[in-house]
C-alpha positions, 0 to 999 in steps of 0.5 A, spaced: 280 067 723 287 067 721 292 070 725 296 076 720 303 075 720 307 080 719 312 080 713 319 078 716 324 085 716 329 084 711 333 087 707 331 083 700 324 083 704 322 089 700 323 091 693 320 097 693 325 101 697 331 100 695 335 104 700 333 098 704 335 092 699 343 095 699 347 095 704 349 102 708 358 103 705 363 103 710 365 111 712 370 115 709 376 114 713 380 118 715 388 120 712 391 124 718 389 118 722 396 112 719 400 119 720 399 121 726 401 114 728 407 115 725 409 120 728 407 119 734 412 112 735 417 116 732 416 121 738 417 115 742 424 112 739 426 118 739 425 120 746 427 113 748 433 114 744 435 121 749 434 117 755 438 110 753 444 117 751 442 121 758 444 114 762 449 112 759 453 119 760 451 120 766 454 112 768 460 114 764 461 120 768 459 116 774 466 111 773 469 116 770 469 121 776 470 115 780 477 113 777 478 120 778 477 120 786 481 114 786 487 117 781 488 123 786 487 119 793 495 117 792 501 122 792 504 119 786 498 118 782 496 126 783 503 128 781 502 125 774 497 128 772 499 134 775 506 133 771 502 132 765 496 137 766 503 143 767 507 140 760 501 140 756 498 148 759 506 149 757 506 146 750 499 150 749 503 157 752 509 156 748 503 155 742 500 161 743 505 165 744 507 165 737 500 165 734 499 171 739 506 174 736 504 173 729 497 177 730 501 183 733 506 183 727 501 183 723 497 189 726 504 193 725 504 191 719 498 194 716 497 200 720 505 201 717 503 199 710 497 205 712 502 210 715 507 210 710 505 214 704 504 219 708 510 220 712 515 225 709 523 221 709 526 221 715 519 222 720 518 217 724 510 215 726 509 213 733 501 211 734 497 207 741 492 203 737 488 199 741 489 192 739 482 187 736 478 184 740 481 177 739 488 180 739 486 181 747 482 175 747 488 172 745 494 175 749 489 174 756 489 166 754 496 166 753 498 169 760 493 166 764 495 159 760 502 160 763 500 163 770 496 156 771 502 152 769 506 157 773 502 155 779 502 148 778 510 147 777 511 151 784 505 146 787 509 140 785 515 142 788 513 144 794 511 137 795 516 135 794 520 139 799 520 133 804 521 127 799 528 125 802 523 122 807 521 116 801 528 117 799 530 114 806 525 109 806 527 107 799 535 106 802 533 103 808 529 098 805 535 096 799 540 096 806 536 091 809 535 085 803 542 085 802 544 080 797 545 072 798 552 069 797 549 066 790 547 073 787 547 073 780 551 078 775 544 081 773 542 082 782 549 085 783 549 090 777 541 093 778 544 092 785 549 097 784 544 101 780 539 102 786 544 105 790 547 110 784 540 112 784 539 113 791 545 117 791 542 122 785 536 124 789 539 126 794 544 130 791 537 133 787 533 133 792 538 137 797 539 141 793 532 143 789 528 144 796 535 149 798 534 154 791 525 152 792 527 156 799 532 161 797 526 164 791 521 164 796 525 168 801 525 162 806 533 162 805 536 169 808 543 168 810 549 172 808 550 166 802 543 168 800 543 175 800 544 180 793 548 178 786 551 172 790 545 169 793 542 169 786 548 167 783 548 160 789 541 159 787 541 159 780 547 154 781 543 150 786 538 149 780 541 147 775 546 143 779 540 139 782 538 138 774 544 135 773 544 130 779 536 129 776 540 127 769 544 122 773 537 118 775 534 118 769 542 116 765 542 110 771 534 108 770 536 107 763 540 103 764 536 099 769 532 097 763 538 095 759 541 090 764 532 087 765 532 087 757 539 084 757 538 079 762 531 077 761 531 072 757 537 069 761 533 068 768 529 063 771 524 066 774 524 063 782 520 062 787 520 060 794 516 054 797 513 052 804 520 050 807 523 057 804 527 052 799 527 056 792 525 052 786 525 053 778 518 055 776 515 051 771 509 051 766 506 045 770 499 047 769 495 051 766 493 056 771 500 057 773 501 059 766 496 064 765 499 068 772 506 068 769 504 070 762 499 075 766 505 078 770 510 078 764 505 081 760 505 087 766 513 088 767 513 088 759 508 094 760 512 097 766 517 097 762 516 100 756 513 106 760 519 107 764 523 107 758 518 112 754 518 116 760 525 117 761 527 117 754 523 124 754 526 126 761 533 125 758 533 131 753 529 135 758 534 134 764 541 136 759 537 143 758 536 145 765 543 142 767 546 148 763 545 156 764 538 159 762 541 162 755 544 155 753 538 152 753 538 145 748 530 146 747 525 150 746 519 152 750 515 147 746 519 142 747 519 142 754 511 142 753 512 137 748 517 131 751 515 133 758 507 131 755 510 124 753 514 124 760 509 125 764 503 122 760 506 115 759 506 115 767 499 117 767 495 112 762 499 107 765 496 110 773 489 111 769 489 103 766 490 102 773 484 105 776 480 101 772 
């Protein structure tokens, strides 16, 4: 007896079952899945971008703090920062004072306009009215800015009390490096300007120290008491500014001499046996070094020129009595910002 064989179970073996004869349709797609994937990718990109920006900001802040620390590690560069900050605050105080005066004038005009219709001829209206909150805030800010500028200025004068020590070192170094017999005309002129600058700095420092100590009540002798003492203190402040003006004028003279002789002077270096030879562009490395040195000297020249040109009107302003000054408050602040800022920018670049 033949064995019964079951038919194969395929999708085409049983035409009587229409469901088995056709393939199953694919499951319906979820329309929200691509959008969720796109949103997730966009969120990841935003997070990565924010993290990158935060990391870059932290690195930049770290470099800035390190450069600021380097700037504050030296007395000269610290004074450059304080000088610029002080004059910026002085300029800001002058501008805020003008704005405050306009606010008060506008407030007074408003009150007067409202009171005029109810006043009879010859009557006077006196009232104490609270200032608006904005005006009060402006007045407080103006006073705070002035106080901070005065504090910085007072500190800078205080740390200059021992400036005579540095001037002595400057004079000693100049004396111990006399000119040789074959010194050029430029070197002789610059040496004369240097001694003049030293003398003017000594006069400035002595007079400023005396006036400052008298203003703080340290000098209490008969010559510093009463009206006579106040007059003497004022005179010393004025003459210290005149010596400062002389120093600035000598610095401008020095810069003029350097510029005039710059193209005519051949730079020299010492050889191992002490003889001098002219520096020639005999190698690419030496030429690059000379070019870099020339670039630095040029930058220093322009820095000193900008600083001293800004200081010159200020020294003249303080070289006369207070009521005869040639500059306004905002003029002093603006010129001081330029004078201090030129030195500060140079000092900041050197910290990089």
